[in-house]
LUMFI-135978 format. One record per atom (N, C-alpha, C): atom name; z, x, y. Coordinates in steps of 0.001 Angstrom, whole numbers, plus 524288, in hexadecimal, padded with zeros to 5 digits. Layout:
  atom     zz     xx     yy
    CA      Z      X      Y
...
//
This chain:
  atom     zz     xx     yy
     N  DA574  9B1CD  7AACE
    CA  DA859  9AD1B  7AC3B
     C  DA566  9A9F8  7B058
     N  DA338  9ACA3  7B431
    CA  DA052  9A9F5  7B84E
     C  D9B8B  9A72E  7B614
     N  D98BC  9A9CE  7B28A
    CA  D941A  9A76A  7B029
     C  D959E  9A2BE  7ACCD
     N  D99C9  9A349  7A9CF
    CA  D9B93  99EF8  7A682
     C  D9D31  99A4A  7A9CF
     N  DA020  99B41  7ADF4
    CA  DA1E0  99703  7B15B
     C  D9D49  9945E  7B40D
     N  D998A  9977D  7B5F4
    CA  D94F7  99544  7B895
     C  D91D4  991D0  7B4E3
     N  D9175  99364  7B000
    CA  D8E71  9903F  7AC42
     C  D9148  98B32  7AAE3
     N  D963C  98B96  7A977
    CA  D9911  986FB  7A793
     C  D9A83  98331  7ABF2
     N  D9B35  9852F  7B0B9
    CA  D9CD5  981D3  7B50A
     C  D9837  97F96  7B819
     N  D93AE  98221  7B7DD
    CA  D8F64  98072  7BB3E
     C  D8A25  98045  7B873
     N  D8861  984AE  7B671
    CA  D82F8  9851E  7B4A9
     C  D81A7  98156  7B03E
     N  D852B  980BD  7AC7B
    CA  D83F3  97D82  7A7E8
     C  D8357  977BE  7A94B
     N  D855F  9761B  7ADC4
    CA  D8500  9709C  7AF43
     C  D7FCA  96F4C  7B1DA
     N  D7C94  97336  7B2C3
    CA  D7792  97233  7B546
     C  D73FC  96F01  7B1C2
     N  D742C  96FF1  7ACAC
    CA  D70B3  96D1A  7A923
     C  D7358  9687C  7A676
     N  D7836  9676B  7A7C1
    CA  D7ADD  962F0  7A567
     C  D7842  95DCF  7A6FE
     N  D76C0  95D52  7ABEE
    CA  D7432  95886  7ADBA
     C  D6F08  957B9  7AADD
     N  D6C26  95BF5  7AA1A
    CA  D672B  95B89  7A754
     C  D6808  959C5  7A1BB
     N  D6C01  95BE4  79F38
    CA  D6D1F  95A69  799D3
     C  D6EB2  954AE  79963
     N  D715D  952AD  79D4E
    CA  D734B  94D52  79D1A
     C  D6F2C  94947  79E85
     N  D6AD6  94AED  7A0CA
    CA  D66EC  94729  7A2A9
     C  D61B3  94770  79FD0
     N  D60A3  94BA5  79CF8
    CA  D5B90  94C3C  79A57
     C  D5C78  94CED  79482
     N  D5A49  9497E  7912F
    CA  D5B0C  94A02  78B81
     C  D5721  94DD9  78916
     N  D587C  94FCB  7847D
    CA  D54DF  952F4  78169
     C  D536F  95831  783BA
     N  D56F3  95AAF  78682
    CA  D55AE  95FBB  788F4
     C  D5919  9641D  786BC
     N  D5B61  96338  7822F
    CA  D5F02  9671C  78003
     C  D5C72  96C6D  77F5F
     N  D57B5  96C78  77D1D
    CA  D5527  97176  77C06
     C  D5380  97455  780F1
     N  D5315  97187  78546
    CA  D51B9  9742C  78A27
     C  D561B  977BE  78C05
     N  D5ACE  976DA  789F8
    CA  D5F3E  97A2A  78B62
     C  D5FEC  97EC7  787A3
     N  D5C4F  97F6E  783F9
    CA  D5CB4  983B9  78038
     C  D5CA2  9890A  782E4
     N  D5919  98A0E  786A4
    CA  D5943  98F2D  7894C
     C  D5E79  99026  78C0F
     N  D60CB  98C06  78E24
    CA  D65D9  98CA4  790AC
     C  D6A0F  98E25  78CC4
     N  D6A1D  98B8D  7884A
    CA  D6DE8  98CDB  7843A
     C  D6D14  99268  7823A
     N  D6823  993FE  781B5
    CA  D670A  9995D  77FF9
     C  D6926  99D4D  783F4
     N  D689B  99C1D  788EF
    CA  D6AA5  99FA5  78CF9
     C  D7096  99FE4  78CC4
     N  D7316  99B5C  78BD4
    CA  D78CC  99B4C  78B5D
     C  D7A8D  99E6F  786A3
     N  D77EB  99D9C  78251
    CA  D7983  9A00B  77D5E
     C  D7867  9A5E1  77D48
     N  D73F8  9A77D  77F58
    CA  D724C  9ACEB  77EC3
     C  D739C  9B05C  78373
     N  D7488  9ADFB  787F6
    CA  D7578  9B121  78CAF
     C  D7ACB  9B009  78F36
     N  D7BAF  9AB17  79094
    CA  D8051  9A9D4  793AE
     C  D855F  9AAB9  790AB
     N  D85DE  9A85C  78C0E
    CA  D8AB9  9A8DF  78913
     C  D8BBB  9AE80  7874E
     N  D87CC  9B15A  78553
    CA  D88D4  9B6DD  78413
     C  D8A8A  9BA0C  788CC
     N  D8885  9B8C5  78D6F
    CA  D8A23  9BBA3  7921C
     C  D8FCF  9BA90  79371
     N  D918F  9B5C0  79274
    CA  D9701  9B466  7938D
     C  D9AA9  9B6C4  78F7E
     N  D9934  9B631  78A80
    CA  D9C9C  9B7EC  7863C
     C  D9C77  9BDD4  7858D
     N  D97E6  9C029  7868A
    CA  D9757  9C5C6  785DB
     C  D94CE  9C750  780C7
     N  D92D5  9C38F  77DD8
    CA  D901E  9C49C  778E7
     C  D8D14  9BFBC  7775E
     N  D89C3  9C049  77356
    CA  D86F1  9BBC7  7714B
     C  D8AB9  9B81B  76E72
     N  D8973  9B318  76E76
    CA  D8CE8  9AF30  76C19
     C  D8A5A  9ACC3  76759
     N  D8D8C  9AAA9  763DD
    CA  D8BA5  9A823  75F19
     C  D8AD2  9A251  7600E
     N  D8881  99FB1  75C2B
    CA  D87AE  99A0B  75C93
     C  D8CE8  9972B  75CE4
     N  D90B6  99909  759E2
    CA  D95E3  99698  75A08
     C  D9850  9970F  75F6E
     N  D97D5  99B9E  761D0
    CA  D9A0B  99C71  76702
     C  D9726  99931  76B17
     N  D9206  9989B  76A72
    CA  D8F1E  99554  76E32
     C  D90F2  98FA6  76DCB
     N  D91CA  98DD3  76915
    CA  D93D0  9888B  76873
     C  D9946  987F7  76AB2
     N  D9C70  98C18  76A24
    CA  DA1C1  98BFE  76C4A
     C  DA1AB  98BD3  77237
     N  D9E18  98EBF  77498
    CA  D9DDE  98F05  77A51
     C  D9C12  989E7  77CC6
     N  D998B  98681  779C5
    CA  D97E1  9817B  77BF9
     C  D9C72  97DBA  77CB3
     N  DA0CB  97ECE  77A2B
    CA  DA553  97B5C  77A9E
     C  DA7D1  97BDE  78001
     N  DAA79  977D2  781D8
    CA  DAD52  9784B  786CC
     C  DB1A1  97C65  7866E
     N  DB347  97E5F  78ADC
    CA  DB75B  98264  78B02
     C  DBC61  9805B  78888
     N  DBDAD  97B61  78967
    CA  DC288  97933  78750
     C  DC28E  978E2  78161
     N  DBDE5  9792A  77EF9
    CA  DBD85  978FC  77946
     C  DBC66  97E58  776F1
     N  DBCD0  98264  77A19
    CA  DBC29  987B3  77813
     C  DB6F0  98A26  77932
     N  DB36B  9876B  77BE2
    CA  DAE49  9898C  77D03
     C  DADFD  98BE3  78277
     N  DA91A  98C64  7845C
    CA  DA82E  98E66  789A3
     C  DA59D  98A5A  78D28
     N  DA45C  985DD  78B08
    CA  DA1F2  981C9  78E30
     C  D9C4E  982D6  78F96
     N  D99A5  9863F  78CA0
    CA  D9417  98760  78D97
     C  D90FE  98460  7897B
     N  D8F91  97FA4  78AB8
    CA  D8D1D  97C2A  786EA
     C  D8787  97DCF  785B9
     N  D8591  97BDA  78153
    CA  D802A  97CC6  77FBE
     C  D7CC6  9788A  78228
     N  D7956  979C9  785F0
    CA  D763A  975B7  78882
     C  D726C  972FD  784E3
     N  D70D3  9758D  780AD
    CA  D6D44  9730C  77CF8
     C  D7016  96EBC  779FF
     N  D74D2  96FD1  7783D
    CA  D77D6  96BE7  77562
     C  D79D7  96793  778F3
     N  D7B2E  968EA  77DC0
    CA  D7DA9  96521  78131
     C  D79F6  96195  78425
     N  D74F2  962E3  78455
    CA  D7152  95FE5  78789
     C  D70FA  95A33  785D8
     N  D6FDB  95944  780F0
    CA  D6F34  953DF  77F13
     C  D745C  950E8  77F2D
     N  D78A5  95398  77E1B
    CA  D7DC5  95110  77E41
     C  D7F23  94F56  783CE
     N  D7DCA  9527F  787A1
    CA  D7EBA  95115  78D14
     C  D7B87  94C48  78E93
     N  D76A5  94C1D  78CC2
    CA  D734D  947AC  78E17
     C  D7559  942A2  78B9E
     N  D76D6  942E9  786A3
    CA  D78D5  93E41  783FC
     C  D7DC9  93C38  7869D
     N  D814A  93FC5  7881F
    CA  D8610  93E27  78ACC
     C  D84D3  93BAF  7900E
     N  D8114  93DEA  792E2
    CA  D7F99  93BCD  797F7
     C  D7D4F  93650  79776
     N  D7A00  93585  79380
    CA  D77AA  9305C  792A4
     C  D7BDF  92C50  7917C
     N  D7F9E  92DD3  78E46
    CA  D83BE  92A2D  78CCA
     C  D8738  928C3  79168
     N  D888F  92C8D  7949A
    CA  D8C24  92BA2  798F2
     C  D8982  92890  79D5E
     N  D8483  92994  79E4D
    CA  D81CE  9271F  7A2BB
     C  D7EC8  9223D  7A12F
     N  D7F88  92044  79C7C
    CA  D7C7D  91BC0  79AA8
     C  D7D29  91706  79E41
     N  D8200  915DD  79FB6
    CA  D82F4  91154  7A30F
     C  D8071  911F4  7A872
     N  D80F9  91687  7AAB4
    CA  D7EAF  91785  7AFD8
     C  D78BC  91768  7AF92
     N  D768E  9195E  7AB4E
    CA  D70DE  9194C  7AAA8
     C  D6ECB  913B5  7AA9C
     N  D7187  91032  7A7F8
    CA  D6FD4  90AC1  7A7C3
     C  D6FF0  90844  7AD2D
     N  D73CE  9099A  7B051
    CA  D7409  9077B  7B59F
     C  D6F7A  90976  7B8EC
     N  D6E19  90E73  7B83B
    CA  D69C2  910AB  7BB3E
     C  D649B  90E37  7B996
     N  D63CF  90DA9  7B472
    CA  D5EF6  90B48  7B284
     C  D5E84  90593  7B43F
     N  D62ED  902D7  7B44B
    CA  D62F5  8FD68  7B5FD
     C  D62B8  8FCB1  7BBD7
     N  D626E  90109  7BED0
    CA  D620F  900CF  7C486
     C  D6687  8FDAD  7C6F1
     N  D6B3C  8FE77  7C4C1
    CA  D6FCB  8FBB9  7C6D5
     C  D711C  8FDE3  7CC39
     N  D726C  8FA6B  7CFD6
    CA  D739E  8FC0B  7D530
     C  D795F  8FD45  7D608
     N  D7C98  8FC36  7D210
    CA  D822E  8FD5B  7D276
     C  D8413  8FFA5  7CD4E
     N  D88DB  9018E  7CD86
    CA  D8B37  903D4  7C8D0
     C  D8F0D  90018  7C63E
     N  D8E4D  8FB08  7C710
    CA  D91D2  8F735  7C4AF
     C  D9182  8F762  7BEBF
     N  D8D00  8F8C4  7BCC7
    CA  D8C5B  8F8FE  7B71B
     C  D8DD3  8FE2B  7B4B2
     N  D8FB6  901C2  7B7F4
    CA  D913C  906E5  7B5E7
     C  D9656  9066E  7B2E2
     N  D9645  90808  7ADFA
    CA  D9AC9  90783  7AA80
     C  D9D89  90CCD  7AA14
     N  DA13F  90D7F  7AD8B
    CA  DA40B  91281  7ADA0
     C  DA709  9136D  7A896
     N  DA92E  90F43  7A656
    CA  DAC0C  90FE0  7A16D
     C  DA893  911B4  79D03
     N  DA3D4  90F92  79CB9
    CA  DA030  9112D  7989A
     C  D9E88  916DB  79949
     N  D9DB7  91872  79E32
    CA  D9C3F  91DDE  79F43
     C  DA0B0  92190  79DB7
     N  DA578  9200B  79F0E
    CA  DA9F6  9234E  79DA5
     C  DAA85  923B2  797BE
     N  DA992  91F6C  7950A
    CA  DA9E9  91F7A  78F52
     C  DA5AA  922E8  78CF5
     N  DA0E7  9228A  78F1E
    CA  D9CA1  925D2  78D2E
     C  D9DC7  92B99  78E1C
     N  D9FF3  92CC9  792B0
    CA  DA161  93234  793DC
     C  DA582  9342E  7901A
     N  DA95C  930DA  78F03
    CA  DAD83  93255  78B5B
     C  DAB4B  93347  785E8
     N  DA7A3  92FF1  78440
    CA  DA543  930A0  77F1A
     C  DA23E  935BD  77EC5
     N  D9F75  9370E  782E8
    CA  D9C7E  93BEF  782EC
     C  DA020  940A9  782AF
     N  DA47A  9405B  78579
    CA  DA83B  944A4  7855C
     C  DAAAC  94534  77FF4
     N  DABC0  940CA  77D71
    CA  DADE4  940F7  77824
     C  DAA02  94360  77459
     N  DA509  941CA  774D4
    CA  DA0FE  943FA  77161
     C  DA074  949DA  77237
     N  DA0A5  94B7A  77727
    CA  DA04A  9510F  77847
     C  DA4F3  953FD  7760A
     N  DA98E  951B1  77691
    CA  DAE35  95429  77467
     C  DADEE  954C4  76E84
     N  DABE1  950D0  76BE2
    CA  DAB59  95119  76636
     C  DA766  95551  764A4
     N  DA320  955B9  76790
    CA  D9F48  959CE  76666
     C  DA1A8  95F3A  76705
     N  DA4B4  95FF3  76B1E
    CA  DA726  96507  76C05
     C  DAB0D  9665D  767BB
     N  DAE0F  96282  76600
    CA  DB1D6  96373  761D2
     C  DAF18  964D2  75CBE
     N  DAAAB  9623A  75BB2
    CA  DA7AE  96388  756F7
     C  DA582  9690D  7574A
     N  DA3E4  96AA6  75BF5
    CA  DA1D8  96FF4  75C92
     C  DA62C  973F8  75BB5
     N  DAAC1  972F5  75DD4
    CA  DAF21  9768E  75D07
     C  DB065  97702  7573C
     N  DB099  97293  75493
    CA  DB1D1  97295  74EF7
     C  DADBD  975A6  74BF1
     N  DA8C7  97508  74D6A
    CA  DA49C  977D6  74AAF
     C  DA504  97DB3  74B94
     N  DA635  97F4B  7506B
    CA  DA6AD  984DB  75198
     C  DAB38  98746  74E93
     N  DAF9D  9848E  74E8C
    CA  DB440  9869D  74BDA
     C  DB36A  986D1  745F9
     N  DB113  982C0  743C1
    CA  DB059  9828B  73E15
     C  DAC3B  9866F  73C31
     N  DA852  9878B  73F73
    CA  DA424  98B16  73DD3
     C  DA566  990CD  73EE4
     N  DA979  991CF  741E1
    CA  DAAD6  9972E  74329
     C  DAEB8  9995D  73F29
     N  DADD0  99E34  73DA4
    CA  DB15F  9A0E0  73A02
     C  DB51F  9A487  73CE0
     N  DB4A3  9A4C1  741FF
    CA  DB7EF  9A82B  74532
     C  DBCF0  9A53F  746A0
     N  DC131  9A690  743FF
    CA  DC629  9A3F6  74506
     C  DC820  9A50D  74A87
     N  DC6FA  9A9A3  74C7F
    CA  DC8BB  9AAFA  751CB
     C  DC5FD  9A787  755D3
     N  DC0EB  9A67D  754FE
    CA  DBE06  9A31B  7588B
     C  DC021  99D88  7584E
     N  DC159  99BAE  753A3
    CA  DC381  9966E  75319
     C  DC8A2  995ED  75613
     N  DCBF5  999D8  7557E
    CA  DD0F6  999CC  7583E
     C  DD021  99A15  75E1F
     N  DCC59  99D2F  75FC9
    CA  DCB45  99DC7  7655B
     C  DC950  998AD  767B8
     N  DC617  995D0  764CC
    CA  DC428  990CB  766B6
     C  DC8AF  98CFA  76762
     N  DCC49  98D01  763A1
    CA  DD0DF  9898F  76406
     C  DD41D  98ADE  768D1
     N  DD4F5  98FE9  769CB
    CA  DD804  99187  76E57
     C  DD521  99061  7736C
     N  DCFF0  990DD  7735F
    CA  DCCDD  98FE2  77816
     C  DCCED  98A25  779A2
     N  DCE78  986BB  775FF
    CA  DCEB6  98127  77723
     C  DD40A  97F7F  7794B
     N  DD7AA  9832F  779AC
    CA  DDCBB  981EC  77BEA
     C  DDC2A  98094  781B7
     N  DDF9E  97D55  7839F
    CA  DDF61  97BA9  7890C
     C  DDFF1  98058  78CB9
     N  DDC30  980E9  79038
    CA  DDC4F  98521  7940A
     C  DDA15  98A46  7922B
     N  DD888  98A9A  78D28
    CA  DD69A  98F96  78B1C
     C  DD16E  9912F  78D90
     N  DCE69  98D66  78F63
    CA  DC957  98EA4  791B7
     C  DC932  98DF8  79793
     N  DCDBE  98DA8  79A0A
    CA  DCDE2  98CC0  79FB0
     C  DCB3A  99129  7A2AA
     N  DCB87  995EF  7A0AD
    CA  DC929  99A59  7A369
     C  DC335  99A04  7A369
     N  DC0FA  996DC  79FE8
    CA  DBB56  9962F  79FC1
     C  DB975  991F1  7A382
     N  DBCBA  98E33  7A4B3
    CA  DBB14  989B9  7A7D0
     C  DBC54  98A3B  7AD9D
     N  DBF9A  98DFE  7AF15
    CA  DC0EA  98E99  7B4A0
     C  DBC8F  99182  7B77C
     N  DBC42  990B6  7BC8D
    CA  DB89A  993AB  7BFC4
     C  DBACA  99923  7C0BA
     N  DB79E  99D2A  7C055
    CA  DB989  9A288  7C112
     C  DBA99  9A3C7  7C6C7
     N  DBF35  9A24F  7C894
    CA  DC0B9  9A334  7CDFD
     C  DC3E1  9A83F  7CE6F
     N  DC1CD  9ABD7  7D15C
    CA  DC459  9B0E4  7D1EB
     C  DC995  9B095  7D49B
     N  DCA3F  9ACF4  7D844
    CA  DCF27  9AC86  7DB25
     C  DD3A9  9AAFC  7D79B
     N  DD275  9A882  7D32C
    CA  DD67C  9A6D6  7CF7B
     C  DD6DE  9AA77  7CAC2
     N  DD3B5  9AE98  7CAB4
    CA  DD3D9  9B23E  7C657
     C  DD15A  9B02C  7C165
     N  DCD93  9ACB4  7C1EE
    CA  DCB1B  9AA45  7BD5D
     C  DC5D4  9ACAD  7BC0D
     N  DC4A8  9B12E  7BE2C
    CA  DBF9B  9B3B3  7BD4C
     C  DC025  9B7CF  7B901
     N  DBCA0  9B78C  7B52E
    CA  DBC67  9BB66  7B0FA
     C  DB750  9BE6D  7B16C
     N  DB790  9C39B  7B0A4
    CA  DB2B5  9C686  7B07E
     C  DB013  9C5C9  7AB2C
     N  DABAA  9C84B  7AA73
    CA  DA88B  9C764  7A5BC
     C  DAB86  9C8AD  7A0C2
     N  DADFC  9CD2E  7A095
    CA  DB0BC  9CEBF  79BD4
     C  DB591  9CB68  79AE7
     N  DB853  9C9FB  79F0D
    CA  DBCEB  9C6A1  79E7B
     C  DBB60  9C148  79C55
     N  DB70C  9BF39  79E3E
    CA  DB53F  9BA19  79C62
     C  DB39E  9BA67  796A9
     N  DB0DE  9BE7D  79541
    CA  DAF39  9BF17  78FC9
     C  DB3E9  9BFED  78C34
     N  DB7A5  9C316  78DE5
    CA  DBC51  9C3EE  78ABA
     C  DBF66  9BEDE  78A1D
     N  DBF85  9BBA7  78E30
    CA  DC23A  9B69A  78DD5
     C  DBF94  9B314  789D2
     N  DBA63  9B332  789A8
    CA  DB791  9B02C  785B4
     C  DB8B2  9B243  7803E
     N  DB903  9B75C  77FB5
    CA  DBA32  9B9A8  77A97
     C  DBFA3  9B823  778C4
     N  DC356  9B806  77C51
    CA  DC898  9B64D  77AED
     C  DC89C  9B07B  7798D
     N  DC57E  9AD78  77C4B
    CA  DC54C  9A7CD  77B5C
     C  DC35D  9A68F  775E4
     N  DBF7E  9A99B  7740C
    CA  DBD1A  9A86F  76EFA
     C  DBE88  9AC50  76AB3
     N  DC234  9AFBF  76BC8
    CA  DC40B  9B34E  767C3
     C  DC02A  9B77E  76645
     N  DBC99  9B8E0  769D1
    CA  DB8CB  9BCEE  768B3
     C  DBB31  9C250  76995
     N  DB8CE  9C629  7671C
    CA  DBA9D  9CB86  767B6
     C  DB93F  9CD8C  76D2C
     N  DBD04  9CFE4  76FC3
    CA  DBC10  9D247  774DD
     C  DBA1F  9D7D4  773FA
     N  DB588  9D936  775FD
    CA  DB362  9DE71  774E9
     C  DB621  9E2B6  77808
     N  DB563  9E779  77627
    CA  DB71B  9EC31  778F5
     C  DBD03  9EC6F  779BE
     N  DBFF4  9EA86  775DF
    CA  DC59C  9EB30  77619
     C  DC72D  9EF12  771D4
     N  DCB3F  9F231  772B3
    CA  DCCD6  9F615  76ED7
     C  DCE58  9F388  769A4
     N  DCD1B  9F623  76567
    CA  DCE78  9F40C  76040
     C  DD448  9F482  75F26
     N  DD6C9  9F88D  76154
    CA  DDC5A  9F97F  76083
     C  DDF1F  9F96B  765C6
     N  DE36B  9F68E  76607
    CA  DE687  9F647  76AD1
     C  DE98A  9FB60  76B8D
     N  DEB6E  9FC54  77044
    CA  DEE71  A0114  77152
     C  DF398  A011D  76E54
     N  DF549  9FC8E  76C8F
    CA  DFA17  9FC64  7697C
     C  DF922  9FDCD  763CA
     N  DF428  9FE7E  76253
    CA  DF2D7  A000A  75D08
     C  DF126  9FB9C  75976
     N  DF196  9F6D1  75B38
    CA  DF015  9F254  7580C
     C  DEA6D  9F0D8  75911
     N  DE835  9EDC6  75577
    CA  DE2CF  9EBF9  75607
     C  DE261  9E883  75ADC
     N  DDE87  9E9AD  75E1B
    CA  DDDF8  9E6DA  7630A
     C  DDADB  9E1D5  76252
     N  DDC66  9DDCB  76517
    CA  DD9AC  9D8C6  76519
     C  DDB71  9D5C5  769E6
     N  DD8F9  9D151  76ACE
    CA  DDA90  9CE15  76F3C
     C  DE028  9CC2E  76E87
     N  DE174  9CA7F  769CE
    CA  DE6BE  9C89F  768C7
     C  DEAC2  9CCF2  76988
     N  DE980  9D1AD  767B3
    CA  DED2D  9D602  7684E
     C  DEDD0  9D778  76E15
     N  DE993  9D72A  77115
    CA  DE9D2  9D873  776A6
     C  DEDA9  9D4E9  77986
     N  DEE07  9D007  777D3
    CA  DF167  9CC44  77A7A
     C  DF730  9CD31  77961
     N  DF871  9D00F  7752B
    CA  DFDE9  9D0BD  773C3
     C  DFFB2  9D669  773DF
     N  DFC0F  9DA17  7747E
    CA  DFD8E  9DF9E  77480
     C  E00A5  9E0E4  77972
     N  E04D2  9E3CE  778D5
    CA  E0837  9E51A  77D38
     C  E0645  9E9D6  78044
     N  E0234  9EC63  77E68
    CA  DFFF8  9F0BE  78145
     C  DFBEA  9EEC6  7852C
     N  DFB81  9F167  7898A
    CA  DF785  9F002  78D5D
     C  DF954  9EC5B  7919B
     N  DFDC8  9E9CC  790ED
    CA  DFFE9  9E693  79510
     C  DFDBC  9E116  79576
     N  DFA69  9DF72  791B6
    CA  DF813  9DA3A  79234
     C  DFC2F  9D5F5  791D0
     N  E0006  9D6B5  78E67
    CA  E0430  9D2CB  78DEE
     C  E071F  9D227  79312
     N  E080E  9D679  795C5
    CA  E0ADB  9D643  79ABC
     C  E0781  9D394  79EDE
     N  E0266  9D4E8  79F00
    CA  DFEE7  9D269  7A2CF
     C  DFECB  9CC85  7A207
     N  DFE7B  9CAE6  79D1D
    CA  DFE28  9C54D  79BEB
     C  E0344  9C289  79D70
     N  E07B3  9C514  79C3B
    CA  E0CCC  9C2E5  79DA8
     C  E0D54  9C273  7A394
     N  E0BD6  9C68C  7A66A
    CA  E0C61  9C688  7AC18
     C  E08E8  9C271  7AEA5
     N  E044E  9C17D  7AC62
    CA  E00CD  9BD8C  7AE9A
     C  E0338  9B81E  7AE29
     N  E057E  9B6EF  7A9A9
    CA  E080F  9B1DF  7A8FB
     C  E0CD7  9B170  7AC87
     N  E0FD8  9B5AC  7ACF2
    CA  E1471  9B5B6  7B05B
     C  E12E8  9B4B8  7B606
     N  E0EF2  9B771  7B7DF
    CA  E0D59  9B6E5  7BD58
     C  E0B13  9B17F  7BE73
     N  E0850  9AF48  7BAA4
    CA  E0622  9AA05  7BB60
     C  E0A80  9A5FD  7BBCC
     N  E0E5F  9A654  7B852
    CA  E12CD  9A2B9  7B898
     C  E15D2  9A35E  7BDB1
     N  E1676  9A832  7BF6B
    CA  E193B  9A92A  7C453
     C  E1642  9A6DD  7C8F8
     N  E1113  9A737  7C8CF
    CA  E0DEF  9A505  7CD0E
     C  E0E90  99F1D  7CD58
     N  E0EC4  99C86  7C8CC
    CA  E0FA0  996E4  7C8B8
     C  E150F  99583  7CAD0
     N  E1902  99898  7C94B
    CA  E1E51  9978B  7CB12
     C  E1EDB  9982E  7D0F5
     N  E1BED  99BCD  7D33C
    CA  E1C42  99C9E  7D8E4
     C  E1A4A  997EC  7DBFB
     N  E174E  9948D  7D96A
    CA  E1566  98FDD  7DC14
     C  E19CC  98BE6  7DCF3
     N  E1DCF  98C09  7D9A1
    CA  E21D6  987F8  7D9E3
     C  E275D  98A19  7DA4F
     N  E281D  98F2A  7D977
    CA  E2D63  99166  7D96F
     C  E2DFE  99579  7DDBA
     N  E32C6  99766  7DE39
    CA  E3408  99B68  7E20B
     C  E360B  9A046  7DF33
     N  E35AE  9A4B0  7E1D2
    CA  E37D8  9A99B  7DFDB
     C  E35EA  9AAB9  7DA51
     N  E30D2  9AA52  7D982
    CA  E2E8C  9AB6C  7D461
     C  E2DC6  9B14E  7D3D7
     N  E2FE4  9B37B  7CFA8
    CA  E2F7C  9B911  7CEB8
     C  E2D8A  9BA0E  7C930
     N  E2AA3  9BE49  7C89E
    CA  E28D5  9BFDC  7C36D
     C  E2BE8  9C49E  7C1A5
     N  E2DBA  9C460  7BCE4
    CA  E30C6  9C882  7BA5E
     C  E356B  9CA4E  7BDB5
     N  E38B8  9C6AE  7BF65
    CA  E3D83  9C84D  7C219
     C  E4170  9CA85  7BE2F
     N  E44B6  9CE10  7C00C
    CA  E48A1  9D05E  7BC9B
     C  E4D13  9CC7F  7BBA4
     N  E4F16  9CC82  7B6DA
    CA  E5387  9C933  7B581
     C  E5895  9CBAE  7B791
     N  E5C7F  9C87A  7B84E
    CA  E6188  9CA6D  7BA26
     C  E6404  9CDC2  7B5D9
     N  E65C4  9D26E  7B717
    CA  E6828  9D5C4  7B30D
     C  E6D0A  9D333  7B0C4
     N  E6E1C  9D445  7ABD4
    CA  E72C8  9D245  7A938
     C  E7605  9D6DC  7A753
     N  E7B2B  9D5E2  7A6E5
    CA  E7E96  9DA15  7A502
     C  E7F7D  9D965  79F2C
     N  E822C  9DD0F  79CF1
    CA  E82F5  9DD23  79745
     C  E8673  9D8BC  79555
     N  E897B  9D654  798D1
    CA  E8D03  9D22B  7972B
     C  E8A34  9CCF8  79668
     N  E858C  9CC8C  7986A
    CA  E82A6  9C7B8  797F5
     C  E7F3B  9C7C4  79313
     N  E7F24  9C360  7904F
    CA  E7BF0  9C2D5  78B9E
     C  E778C  9BEF2  78CC1
     N  E72C4  9C0D9  78CD0
    CA  E6E40  9BD7E  78DE7
     C  E6A0B  9BE86  789D4
     N  E6699  9BAA9  7894C
    CA  E621F  9BB4C  785DC
     C  E5D58  9BC9E  78925
     N  E5A21  9C012  7872C
    CA  E556B  9C18C  789FC
     C  E557D  9C740  78B7B
     N  E5269  9C89A  78F4A
    CA  E51CC  9CDFF  79107
     C  E5679  9CF9F  79457
     N  E5953  9D372  7928C
    CA  E5DF2  9D552  79563
     C  E5D25  9DACE  79791
     N  E5850  9DCBC  7978D
    CA  E574D  9E208  79970
     C  E57BA  9E23D  79F67
     N  E586B  9E6ED  7A16D
    CA  E5879  9E7B2  7A70D
     C  E530F  9E685  7A958
     N  E530B  9E447  7ADF4
    CA  E4E38  9E2ED  7B0BA
     C  E4AC5  9DF24  7AD90
     N  E4D4E  9DBD3  7AA82
    CA  E4A5D  9D7DD  7A790
     C  E47CF  9D406  7AB59
     N  E432C  9D241  7AA16
    CA  E4042  9CED8  7AD89
     C  E3E89  9C9EB  7AA9F
     N  E3D89  9C5D8  7AD97
    CA  E3B23  9C129  7AB6A
     C  E35C4  9C082  7ADF7
     N  E32E6  9BC9C  7AC52
    CA  E2D8A  9BC02  7AE3A
     C  E2D53  9B9C4  7B3C2
     N  E2FAF  9B537  7B48B
    CA  E2F4B  9B286  7B994
     C  E3482  9B000  7BAE5
     N  E35E6  9AFFF  7BFD9
    CA  E3A57  9ACED  7C1C9
     C  E3889  9A9DB  7C688
     N  E3ABC  9A526  7C73A
    CA  E3932  9A1CD  7CB9D
     C  E3DBA  99E40  7CD0F
     N  E3DF8  99CB0  7D1FA
    CA  E41F6  9990A  7D3D2
     C  E3F76  993BF  7D507
     N  E424F  98FA1  7D375
    CA  E408D  98A5E  7D4AE
     C  E3D2A  987D4  7D093
     N  E3CE4  98A12  7CBE8
    CA  E39A5  987B3  7C7D2
     C  E3C40  982DE  7C58C
     N  E4140  98361  7C3FD
    CA  E4413  97F02  7C19C
     C  E47CB  97C5A  7C571
     N  E4961  97F2B  7C96C
    CA  E4CF4  97CEC  7CD46
     C  E4CE2  98028  7D236
     N  E4E92  97DF1  7D6B2
    CA  E4E9C  980C6  7DB98
     C  E51E9  985C7  7DB4C
     N  E4FA9  98A0C  7DCDB
    CA  E524F  98F2B  7DD12
     C  E53DA  99145  7D7A5
     N  E5288  98E68  7D389
    CA  E53E6  9903C  7CE4D
     C  E4FE9  99456  7CC89
     N  E51D3  998B1  7CA9F
    CA  E4E67  99CE8  7C8E7
     C  E4D11  99C3C  7C32B
     N  E4829  99C2C  7C204
    CA  E463E  99B96  7BCA4
     C  E4393  9A0A3  7BAF5
     N  E44B7  9A25D  7B63E
    CA  E4282  9A745  7B451
     C  E3F74  9A639  7AF57
//
């Protein structure tokens, strides 16, 4: 995670200026792309990657990729976009203008918008090509899910330990495997309940306590938010006992509990459960 963040947040921007100012240098970035393809990405993923996966990883995180672009492909595109956006400013510099009265901010904004649109269209064509050329239905579904809003937030945040956003090597690799529907290695073939084990089965199996852990995490998070605005927030308080003469719907067992109770959510001193 630290290596991925350092590359995407800092290191990759070192050569962006060079790409935007010098034409015809695409092939000079070939050794860099080879290092990314053969060393960096396999170290992050934990195995060698295919051409399809390399193309997928060049996409932005919001579109299902990892945001690790191909410097060979992007070099000339960066230069062309830079030329188009700075055309007006370049003319002022060449003309030795002493003021910026001739600077056309509207034209620059329009050129920038056009470049962003062109880039967006290229990315959409790449996604379509990857999906259409792949025979792995699970990968196609995973790409669709990875494009959901917030699905890649864990990739774009800074790994701050104080906020619990740090993943170790195996956790980061397993998260990538879940993101793209890859097989997680070294897991038992059969679950303790006797059924065939898989990632999907792990999420719903009642053995092992994972369902309870997941429920408690959501409960505690909601309770923490409620404590910011409410009073007397409690987790799993016991319900008031009822006698046999009362007819109610729901859990009527002794020591029945609910998830959260709080006062002041809907009205002053009103208890909400």
